[in-house]
N, C-alpha and C positions, 0 to 999 in steps of 0.2 A: 250550473255554469254553462255558458255557451262555448267558450274557448279560453285559452290563456296564451300569454307571451312571456317566454322565459327571459329573465334579465341576468342570468349568470354570465360571467365573463369579466372583461376588463372594465374597471371603474376608475375615474379620477379620484385622487385621494389627497386629503390634507389632514395632518395631525395637529391638534390644537390643545396641548396639555394645559395651557393657561386659560382656555375658554375665552379667547379674544374675539372669536367670530370668523366667519368664512372670508377668505381672501381670494381674489381672482388674479391669475389662474391658480388652480389648486396646487400644481407643482409636482405631483407624483401620481402614480397609478398603482392599482392593486387588483388582484383577481378575487372576485366573490363567487360563491361562498368561500369564507375563510376568515381568519383573524389577522389583526395587524402583527401579532407575534409570530404566527405561522408564516406570514409573508416576510418576516424579518424587516419590519418597518420601524423606524424610530432609532433612538440611541441604544447602543448595545449595553446591556446590564453586566457590570463587572463584579457584582456581589457574589459571594459564595455562601449559599444557603446550606445549612446542615440539617435543619428540621424539616425541609421540604426539598423538592426539586427546584431548580433555579430557572425562572422564565428569562431567557436570554435577551428578549426584546420586550420587556414588560412596558406597557403603556397604559396610563390612566388619564382620562380627560375626554375631549370631544374628538371623534374621528368623523370627518366629513367625506361622504361619497357622492359622486355626481356622474351622470351619464345621460346621453340622449337616447330616446326610444322613438321608433318610427311606427305610427299608428296607420294601418292600412285603411283604404276607403271603406271596406266592408264593415269596419268597426267604428266608423265616423259617428260620434255622438253616443255610442253605446256605453252605458254605465260600467265603470270598472273599479276594482279594488286593488291596491298594492298589498301583496301578501309577502310578509317577511317572517320566515321561520327561524326561530332560535337566535335571538339577539338580545340586546340590553334595552336601555331607554332610547326610543327612536322618535325623532321629529322629522316630518317629511314636508318638502316643498315641491310643487310642480309649477314650472315656469315662473318661479319666484313667489308663487302664492302658497302661504303656509296652510297645510292640510290639517295637522294636529300632532299630538304626542301620545305615545302609548308606552307602557312600562312593565308589561308582563314578563317575568323571568322564565316562565315555564311554557307558555302557549304562544302560537303565532300572533304577530301583530297584523291587523287588518285595517289599513288606512283607506277609507272610502274617498275616492277621487272625484267620482261623477263622470260625465261624458267628456271625452276628449275629441277634438276635431282630428281628421286625418292629417298626417304629416308628422314633423318632428316636434318632440317635446322634451324638456329637460327635467329629470327627476333628481332631487338632491335629498340625501338622507344624512341626518346627524345622529351618530350613535354615541351615547354617553354611558360609560361604565363607572360612574361615581354617583354619590348622593342617591342611592337607591331608597325606596320607601321602607325597606327592611334590610337587615344585615345579609340575608340571602342564603344562609346555610351553605351547603356544598354546591349551590348554583353559582356562587361567586368566590368560593374559598380558594385561597392559594394552596391549601393542603391537597386539593384534588384537581379539578379541571382549570384552576386559576381564574383570576378575574380578567378574562380576555375581553377584547373589544373587537367588534365586527358583526358579521351575519354568517352563520354557519350552515343554514339550511336553505330550503327553496326560496328563491326571490323571483316573483312573477307578477304580472298584471293579470287579474282574473276578470273576465267580462261576463256580464249578466244581461239577460233580456228584460223587457218591461215586467215580466212575471218570473219570479224565481223562488227557490226554496231556501229557507234560512233555518239554522239551528235544528238540523235533522237529528233526532234521537231514536234509537231502535231498542225496544224492550223485548227480550226473548221470553217466550213462554214455552219451555221445553215439554211440559206435561201434555199439552195439546198440539205440539209441533207447529207453533205459529209465532209471529212477531207482531207487536203493536208499534206502529210508526207514529211519532209525534213530530210535527214540524210547523214552521211558520210559512205561510204563503204570502209573498210580498208582490205588490204591483199590479194585481188584476182583481176585479170584483168576483170573477168566477173562472174556473178552468177545469182541466182534466188531468188527473194524476194516474199514470200507469206504473204498476209495481211488478217486478219480476225478480226471481232469485235462482241462482245456479250454484251447485257445488263447485268449489275450486279443485276438488279431488277427482271428480268424475265417478262413474259407477252408479250403483243403485241409489235411487233418491237424489239424482244429481241435479234436478231442476224442478221448478214448479211453474204452474201456468201464470201467464201475465194477467193481472187483474186491474181494471180501471175504476177510478173513483172520481166522482164529481166533487170539486173542492171550491171553497170561497176564500177570499182574503182573510187573513187571521190564522188562528191555529187549526191545523188539520190533524185528526186522529184516525188512523186506518189500521184495521186488523187484517193481517195477511197470513194465510195458511200455507204451509209447505207440504203437507201430506204425511201420511202415516209412516212412509219410508224414510223420512228425514232423520238424519243422524245427529247425535248430541256431541257437544264439545267438552273435552276434559284434558287434563295434563297427559293422560295415557293415550287418548284418541282425539286429537285436536282437529275435529272436522269443521271446516269453514264453508260458509256460503258468501257469495257476492250478491249484494242487494243493489238493484238498479231502479232508480226513481226517475221518471220523465214527466215534467210538468209542462203542459201546453196552455198558454194564456191567450189573451185577446189578439195579439199580433201573430199568433201561430208559431212563434219561435219556441223551440223546445229547450227547456233548462234541464240539464241532466245532473244527477247526483249519484255517486256510487260509494259503497262502503262494505267492508267485510264484517260479518257478524257470525256468531256461533250460538247455537241453542244450548244454553247452560243455566243451571241454577246453583249458585255457590252460597251456602248457608251455614250458619252456626247450628250444630246439632248436638246439644248437650255440651260435653267437654271436648268435642271434636268438630272439625269442619266437614261438610258433606258437599260433594259435587254430584249433582243430579241424583241425590238420594243416597249415594255411596260414600261412606266415610273415607276421608283422605288425611294425610299427614304432611304438613308443610316442611319441606327440606330446603330451607332458604339460605340465601347469602345476602350480605350487606352490599350495597353498591353506592358509591359516592361519585360516580361518573369519572373514574380514573382512566384517562386515555393519554399516556405519556408521549405517544408518537406525534400527536397533534396538539394536545393541550385543551381539547374540547371534545364533546361527545359526538359520535358520528350521527348522520341523519339519513343514511341509506339503509334499506332493509337488508341488503347483502352483508354489510358490515355488522349489523346487529345479529343476523343469523349466525355469523361466525362466533361472536362473543357469547351469545346465549347458548348456542350449540355446544360450545366448549364446556360451559357450566353444566349443561344437561348431561354431557358425557360423564360427569363426575356425580351424577345422581341428583342434581339440583332441580327442583320443580317450582321454586318460588324466589322472587327478588323483592327485597325491601330497599327502597331508595331513600338513603339517609338525607333528610332535609333537601330533597330535590325531586324533580320529575323528569323522566327521560323524554326524548322527542318521539314524534308519531311513529317513526320507523321501528323503535324499540318495541312498542306495543304490537305493531304488525308482525314483527319477527316472533314475539312471544305468542301471538295468536297461532302462528304457523307451527311452532314447536311444542306448544302446550306448557306454558310457564305462567304461574300465578303472580301477577304484578301488584305491588303496593307502592304507589307514589306517596310522597309526604310533602306537606307544606314546607316552603323554604324558611324554616324558623327553628331556632334553638335558643330559648330564653324563657321569659316570664310573661304569662298571659294575665293582664290586669283588667280592672274595671274602673269606672269613673270614681274618682276620689282616692284611688291608690297612688302611692308614691311612684313617680316616673311613668304614670299612665300615658300611653301614646295612642290615642284613638285613631289617628291617621294610619299608623302602621298596622294596627289591628284590623281596621276596615280594609286595608289593602290585602292583607293575608286572607281574610275571609273571602273577598272577591276573587283572589287568585285561586282559591279552592273551587269556587263556582266555575271559573274559566277552565280549570283542569277537567272538571266533570263534563262540561260542554264539549271541549275539544277532543277528549279521548274516551269518553264514557261508553261509546258503542263497542269498544274492543272487548271481546269475551275474556281476554287475559287480564283486564283491569277488574280485579275482584275485591280489592281492599284499599283503604285510604287511611292515612294517619295525619294527625294535626301538627306533628313536629317531633323533635327529638328531645327527650329528657326535659320536658317542660315543667315549670312551676307556676304558681299563682292562683288565679281564681277558678275554682271548680265550677262555679255557676256559669262563668263565661264559656268555659270549655263545653259545658252541657248545652248551652244555647247554640253554639256553633255546630255541634254534632246533630242536634235536633233539626237545625235548618238544612244541613246537607242531606240528612236521611229523608226529610220531607220532599226535598227537591229531586233526589235521585236515589231510588231504593235498589238499584242494580248492584250495589257494592256494599261491603261490610265496612264499618267505621270503628276506629279506636281513637281515644283521646290523645294518644301519642305513644312514642316508644320509650318505655322506662320512665314515665312521668313520676315525679315526686320521690323517686329513688328510695330512700329509707322509710318513707311513710306513704306507701302507695294506697290508692283508692280505686274502686271500680265504680264508674259512673253509670247511671241507669240507662243512658242513651247509647252507650257503646256496645258493639257486637262481639268484641274479643278484647283480651288483655295481653299486652306485651310488656315484659319486665324481667327482672332477675331475682326478685325476692318478694315475700309477702310480709315479712318483718326482717329485722336485722339478721336473725338466725334461720329464717325459713328460706333458704337459698335453693334455687333450681337452675343453677349453672355451675360448671366445674372449676372456673378460675375467676379471680378478681384481682384488682390492684390493691396494694397495701393501704392506700388511702380509702379504700372501699371495703376493708376487712370487716368480718372474717373472710379468710381465703376459702377457695373451693376445694372439693375433695381430691381433684386431680393434683392439686398443689401440696396437700397436707397428709392425705390418708395412705396407709399401706396399700399398694396396688392390688387390685382384685377386680372382679366384675359383678359385684353384688349391688352397687349403688344405683338407686333410681330416685326420683323426686316426688313420688306419689304422696308420701307422708308430709312432705314440705308444702305441697300444693293443697291437699285436703287432709288435714291431720285427723287421725282416728281419735286422738285425745288432744288435750290442750296444754302441753308443757311449754309452749312458746309464749314468752312474755312480750311485753312491749318496751323492754329496755332499750331496744334499738331505736326507739322513736323519742326517747327522752330529750328534751330540748331545753335550752337556757333562754328563758324569756321569749319562747315561741320561735326560736331560730335554730338552724342546723347548718353545719359546714359541709359542703359537698364539692365534689369534683365537677367542674363546669368547663367542658372543652379541654383546653390545655392549661387551665388555671383553677384556682380554688375560689369559691364564692360562698358567702353567708346568705341564706334565704329563710323566709318565713316558712314554718312547718307546723301544721296542727298535730297535736299529740294523738296517737292512735287510740281508738276506742276499743270495741270488742274485736275478737279475732276476725281477720278478713278471710273469708272463704269464697273462692270464685265459683260462679254459677254459669260461666261461659268459657269458651275455648281460651287456653293459656298458651302463649307463644314465648319461648325463652329468647331473650334479647342479646344479640352480639356475643354469642358463645364462642369460646376458643381463645383467640388472641395470643397464640403461642409463638414467641419470637424466635428467629434464627439468625445466624450470622449472614452478612451480605455476601452475595455472589458477584465478585467484582468483574467477571466477564460480561455482565449485563451492561456495563458502562457504554460499550460500543453500540448498543441498540438505541441509544438516545440521539437519534439523528434529526429530530424535529426541533421545535423551539424550546423544549424543556431539556435541561442538561442535568446530568447526575453528578453535580459538583459535590453533593453530600457523599456519594459513594467514593469519589476521588479523595475527599478529605479523610474518610474512614480508612481507605487503603493506605494513605500516607501515614496516618497514626499507627497503623499496625506495622508498617515497615520501619517506622522510627523506633518501635519497640523491638525490632529485630525478629519479627514473626511473620513477615510478609509471605514467606514461603509456605506458611501453614494456612493461608486464607481459604483455599479450596477444601482443606480437610476440616477446618472449623465449620464451614458452611455445611458440608456433608454430614458431619457428626451432629451438629445442632439441628439440622433439618430432619434427620432420622428420629431424634427425640421428639421434635415437634409433631411429626406424623403419629408417633405412638400416643402422644397426649391427645391429639385430635381424635384418634380412634376411641379412646376411653370416653372422651367428652361426648362424641356422637352416640356411642352405644348406650351411655347412661340416659340420653334423651329417648332413644328407642325402647329402652327398658321401662320408661315411665308411662304407664297407662293413662294417667291423668293429663298428660301433656298433649297439646294439639300440633306442635311443630316447633321449629327453631329457626333462628336467623344467624347464620355463621358470620363471624368476623375474623378471618375471611378466607375465602378460597384463594384470593389473590392478595399480593402485597398492597399495602396502603402507603402512598407516596409521601404523606405529610404527617403532621402531629408528632414530630420528632423522628420520622422515618420508621414506620412500623412494618417490619419484614415478617409478616405473620401468615403468608400464603404458601401453599404448596405449588401455586402458580405465581409467576412474577407479575409485576404491574401491567405487563402487556398481555396477560392471560395465556402466557406460554408456560409449559411444564418446566419445572426445575430439575426433573429427573429423579425425584425422590420417591415417587409412587405412581403407578399406572392408574388410569381411570378405572380399569376393571377391578383392581384391588381395592381402590377407594370405595367403589360402589358396593363392596361386600359389607360395609358398615354405613353406607349412605345411599339408600335406595328405597324403592317401594316394597321391598321384601328383604328383611334383615334377620339373619339367623343369629341367635344370642346364646352363648354359654355362660351360665352363672356359677362362679366358684369363688372361694374365699381369697385365694392367694395364688402366686405364680411359682413359689419355691417350696419344695417338698423333700423330705428325707426318704430314702429307699424304704419300701414297705409301708409307708404312711398311706392311710386311706385318702382317696381322691374322689370327689363327686362333683358333678356339674349338672344343674338343671338346664335343660335345653328349651328355649322358647323361640317362637317365630313371630316377629312383627310383620303383618301382611296387609298391604293396601293395594294390591293389584286388582284390576277389574275382573279377571277370570277367577272364579271361586275354586277353592280346593275342597275336594271331597275327603281326602286323607293326606297325611304326611308320612312319607317313608324316608327315614333318615339313616344314612350310613356314616359311621364314625370310625376313626382309627387313631391310635397313639403310636408315633413312630420316632425313632432316633435315626436321622438321616434316611436311608432307604430301608432300614430294618423296622418292620412293623412289630410293635410290642404287644399291642392289644387292639381289639376292634369289636364292632357289633352293629346292630341295627335297632332302631326305635321306630315305632309306628303309632300314629295318633289320628283320631277322627277329627274332621274339620267341618264346619258348617258355613254356608254362604253368609257373608257379612262379618265373619269373625276377624277382628283386627289383631288379636293376640291369641296365639295358640300354644298351649303347653304341650311340647312334643314328648317329654319324658326325661329320664335321668340317666346319665352315664356314671357308673360307679366301678371302681377298681382299686386295688392296692398298687401303689407305685412299685415298679420292678426294682430288683436289687441291682445296684451299680457299684463299681469299685472306684469310680472317679466322677467328678461333676459332669453331668450329661444334660444337654439340651434336647428336649423332645417336642414334637409338634402334635397338637391335638387338631385334627381336621374333621369337619362335618360337611355333609352335602345332602340335599334333598333330591331324590331320584326324579328324573324327568324334567328338571329345572336347572337354571343357572345359579340357584341359591346355595351358597357355600360360605364357610368361615373357617379360619384357622387361628390358633393361639400357640405361642411359644411358652413352654413350661420348663422348669429346671429341677433336676433330681440330684441329691447329694448322698454320698456314702454314709452308712451308719457309723456311729462310733467316732466321729471326728471330734477330738478333744483339743480345743484351742489352748487351754492351760498347759497341757502336756506338750503341745507343739512349741509353745513359747518358752517352755522351761529351759530348753537348751540354748536359748538365744541371749546375747548380751543386750538386754532390754532396758532402756532408760526413758524417762519423761522429760529430760532436759539435758543440756550439754554439761554434765556434772564433771567434777574432777576425776571421778572414777572412770567415766566414759573417755575422758581425754587420755588417761593412762593407758587404757586398752587400745585406743587409736594410735598412740605413740608406739605401741608394741606391734602394730599391724593387724589388729583384730577387726572383725566385722561387727558393726554395732547397729541396732535398730532403735531409733529414737521415735517413740510414739508420744508426742507432746500432748499435754492436757489441753482440752478444747475450751476451757473456761476463761483463760487469761492470756490471749495471744494477740498482740497489737498489730502484727504484720500479717494478718490473715483475713479471710472473708468467710462468712458463714456458709456451711454446706447446705444446698437445697437441690433436690433431684429435678424438679420440673423446670422447664425452660422459662425464661422471663416473660412477664405479661406485657403485651403491646410493645413498648420500647422503654428502655431505661431512662433516657434523658427527660422524656415528658413526665413520667410518674415520679422520678426523683424530685423534679422541680415542684410538682404538685404536693408531694408528701412533705417536702421542706416548708412550703408555704402554709400547710395545714398543721405543722408541728407534729407530724406523725412519722413512724419509722419509714425509712426509705427502703425500697425493694432491694433484695439481694442482688438481682441484676445479672445473674449468670445464665449460661445457655447450654448446660450439660457438660459432658465429658468428651475429651479427645484422648483415646487410650492407645498406647503402644502395645497392642494385644499380642504381639509376638515376643514381648520381653519375657525373659525367663522368670522374673518375679511373679508373673501371672500364669506360669506353666500349669499349675493345679487349679487355676481359676480362669478357665478359658472364656474369653470375652470377645465382643465385637469392637470395632474402633469407636463406637458411640455408646451412650448410656443404654443399658438394658436393666430389667427388673432385678437381677441379682445385685446390682449396685445400689438399689434404693436405700436399704437399711445402713449401708456403709456411708453413703454420701450424707444422709440425713443426720448422722452422728459424727460428722467430720468438720474440719475447716481446711481451707486451702491457703497455702503460703503465697504471699506476694513476692515474686522473684525478680521484679523489675531491675533491682540494683545488682543482681547476680550476673556472672559471666553469661554472655549470650549463648554460649555453647551448652549451657545447662538446660536440657530438655526434660521436663518431667516424664516419668513413666505413665502417670495418669494426670492429665492436665485438665483443669476446669476452664472452660471457654468463657471468657469475659465478654461483656457487651462492647460495641464499637465506640462508645464514648470514653470508657476508662482504658480498655485494652491492656489490663494487667496481664502479666504472665503469671498464671496461678497454678501452683503445684499441689495437688492432693497427695501425690506420692512421687518422691524424687530420690535420687541417690547421688553421692559425690565422694571424692577422695578428700580426707582430712588427715593431716599429718601423714602417718604411714599406713593408715587403715581405711576402711570403707564404711560409709554411713548410709543407711536407708532411713528416710524421714517421712513421717506423716503425722497429722494431728487428728487423733481418732479416739473415741470413747470405746476402748477395746472391750470393756466389760459388757456394755450394752450391745455392741455388735456381736459378741459371742453368744448372745441369747438367740440368735437366728442361725439356721443351717447355712445360709449363704455367707454370713459373717464369719462363722467358724471355718468355713472352707477358704475364705480369703486370708484369714490369719494363718492358716496352715500353709498356704502357698507362699505367703510372705516370710514366714519363719524358716521354711525349708530353703528358700532362696538365700536368706541372710546367712544361713549356716553352710552354704555350698561354696565351692570354688568359682562358681559362675558370677558371684558378686564381686565384680571388678569394674566399678564405674570409671569413666575416662576423664570426667571433668573434676578439677580440683578446686576446693574452696579453702580459704584461710579460716582459722579458728574464729577470728573476729567476725567474718562474714556470716558463718553459720550461727554464731552467738547472737548476732543482731536479729536474725530470723526467729530464733527461739526465745527472744525476749530476755 
């Protein structure tokens, strides 16, 4: 390129929703880059969306932009191209002459104008955000960045000499510290190409000599050596070089091209990925281009450095873009920070072939070409290491294979996969793909910790007694073959699946023999642990997107008389979600057969029912639930893992923990020296050291075993197991609970007036002023909700609707406990304000009463937090005055609970409270009110 003229600034504007055509004068103005919504153009949208954010100035149709540009004499007649970065379908006119139409959703539009005479010329651009060749995934989805209209990136005229370079691609060869340059030479029969490279970091190996090559029109291939001191690029050491190409043609005008590149080789190496020969583990996050401040993805490097830098501070080294591709600036920022990028074709649907029902060849051709455009536009970036064909695709495996083969033949700098979680219950591995992304290899071979009810069976985080033993190695590569193909049984070759926010019936082949992966396996969209809204975020929505969904949820809570508890619901549900994420992530790191994960998500997801699943909000700001430093203790390139069966122990009970280290740092360890301690508060109960040898390249190191008998205690005691490796920042801690010996729930309850219903005998006692414990049976209570410990998956409204449409059980939909931990009923069962593992066996054997029709003053001792759609007041444990006495109520399988030490301790605390003079509830219920609750 010779030079450029920037066209950012004020443009004339006309909105044309009905596509009636351009009218003169246009009648309005707008600043570009930007969107019509961001500029608040058009009719104000009064709708209140609850499943997404609300676009306050939503506009769909034609947006006409026009302005004059002054061409200087020095550029008279020089060929130029109009460059439009990050837009929709554009048609361009210059001085009334139509230039053409382009429709890439992911890559810049380059409209070749030709030579312009010096002086003023009028450029008119029509941007259409309707009738796309494809649905567009999250490139156009209202759930994420919205279906905006406008141009959000660079807008410029680019001028070229009679000789110029086109489609420059750089292929790194890290083994011999060189790059191969492939490009098209346009406009001259022969010329000279000079190549130079310099490190952007400085220091040793910071530059290489300039080398000149004689070139001819057509394709040029040049090999350029950087020298032995050249440094390699990786996520831990993202060393970059700036490559400068200068082409001199017949008219001696110099065409210059610059690009950043890194020397790297990202390959599949058995069941792991390898960067420059060293095994690495993908610590990924999902990204759907959620930018609620603007409604569109940023296009400056500085903004992406902030976004990706925040993710990296939480241990993330990989981004999977869900049915979308980020702009150039995102790849550049990832180059600089060291993040492995995986763009995805903007498609979420069925890949067909000729003769199939609803086959759309035009759409398929568009998507394939869009992939080639992505490879050409962004392929030089060292961060661009992977590519996916779409999200949860179905259809023709042979078509998917052909697409993969074409991309791999065209550009072998990246690894390719058929898609993310394709074929769901009946997955396949295609010969041409380099890695597999999914959640299961059959219905029961799950390698993720949580699932939706419509996608059951559920994951171990949702169903299993808490411990730290679970990994997915046996599910990925079974040592034996107990896994059947029952999960793939179909009715007439079809299967019902979740598809986006709805249910769909698709064709599915019956599974054949056991599917055993031979390539790296990445777990898809792990996590999805929901928490209650944080309504203080509403004021952050100062741009075109408004949080009317949050406002609605707040109004619903206030209408139920619980508005004052909103912050506590958020904090308590958030702390439970953090604990669930910890187990989810550690299970991934414990899995030696796993190559990485893609978290859903580190940040909240604005749409699909409003999924508040992030420890960061949608703006990538921390919610105050956990620090980056603590999060990195279980999401990093070195994660210390303690393996033990459970969290709750009786005094004197043996405790053992196998200690392992998942280690993917570039600096090898020769040995591991670990110090551990078990402490109650500041008092150290036990401690010791472990030492283990390590070899270079070891990804998993068995450090040793911690073994002790739990100390004697006279009351329920929380202790902290801490571990740290000397000379490093690698550390980990776990909370454990110890209970006194000899706790006898039957004996404790023997002196209590205990009933399972509001019987006549119970009423007589209450009339006399007695204290009564009603522990209702859990099998037949209509005004209750099932107890479940884990917080809800994704969000209740979306998966309730999907489950109903699939005639499957709806999710429980609750978000953990809000506990009045200072209440005397819990004096002998000390708790936090949120769910912790002593509550697991209690909650899983309980039901919570719906107290919506009770007096608002009735505040449960232990409240189950409901989701923002229902907002029930749910009481797991509550008390009230009835007649002249006091009643403590819960719905609990006491016999089952009493089989655990934590359950016995809870029953003891409850029994002693009911027998005490402290049992003096202030809220009164009528007999009829309590009777309705108890059925």
